[in-house]
N, C-alpha and C positions, 0 to 999 in steps of 0.2 A: 767716566774718570774715577779712578780709585783714590780714596782718601788715604792719608798716612796715619795709621794708628801706632802709637809708640807705647812700649811696655818695658819696664826694667827687668833685668834677668832675675832679680830677687822676687818680683811679682810673678814671673813665670814659674819659678820654683815653688812658691807658696800656693799658687792657684792653678796648678797644671791642668787639672780636670776641667775647670771652668774655661781656661784658655783654649783647650782642645775643643770644647763645645762651641765656643765663639768662632773658632776657625772653621768648624764643620758647617755652621749655620750662616756663614758670611763668606763672600768672595773677597773680602778685604784682608790683605796681608798685615802682619804685625811686625814692626821693626823692634827688635830687642836691643836695648841699650845697656851697656855696662860702664859705669863711671861716666855717664852722660855721653858716651861715644857709641854710635851704631856698631853692633857686633854681629848681628845675624838678622835674617828675615824668616818668619814663620808664615806658612800659608796652608790652607786646606788642601787636601789631596786632589780634589777636583780641579782646583786652580793650578796646582803643579802639573797635572796631566795636560791641561789646556796649554800651558806655557811650553811644555815639552813637545807637544804636537806642533805648535807654531814654530819652534826652533827647528824641528825636523823638516818642516815644509820649507823654511828659509834655506837651510843647508842644501836640500834637494834642488831648489830653484837656482841657487848659486852654482851648484855642480853642473846642472843642465846648461846654464849659460856658458860656463867655462868649456863644456864639451862642444857646444855649438861654435864657440870662438876658435877652438882648436881645429874643428872640422873645416871651418872657412880658411884658417891659416894654412892647413896642410892639404888643401884641395888639389894643389898641383904637384904634390910630392908622391912618388910611386910607393907602392907597398914595400918594395925592396929597400928603398931609402929609409922608410919608417922603421922597418924591422932592424936595419943596421943601427939606427939611432937608439932603438930600444935595447939592443944588445950592448952598445957602448954604455948606456945608462946603467944597466945591470952590473957590468964590470966595475964601473965607477962606484956604485953603491956598495959592492962587496969590498972594495979597497978601503972604503971609509969606515967600515965596522971595526 
């Protein structure tokens, strides 16, 4: 479980080198507040890459699930009917531009 570390935008500006060092040595993100309102989150690059990879996996899993659902839904539709639907969708999309 990650803890929430809060830092003011002024402290970030004044201590930028130390903030970067802390981010590099810790997996803990920093919530940057301005006027006592959360304005941003800073995190180390390794943590960013980890989160990016997780998001990519999630998107891929959702796409694969949708693809499987579409395959089941269209299992009894011929290729000719599917191609006709695709062409109608293309024409519709061109008209909407």
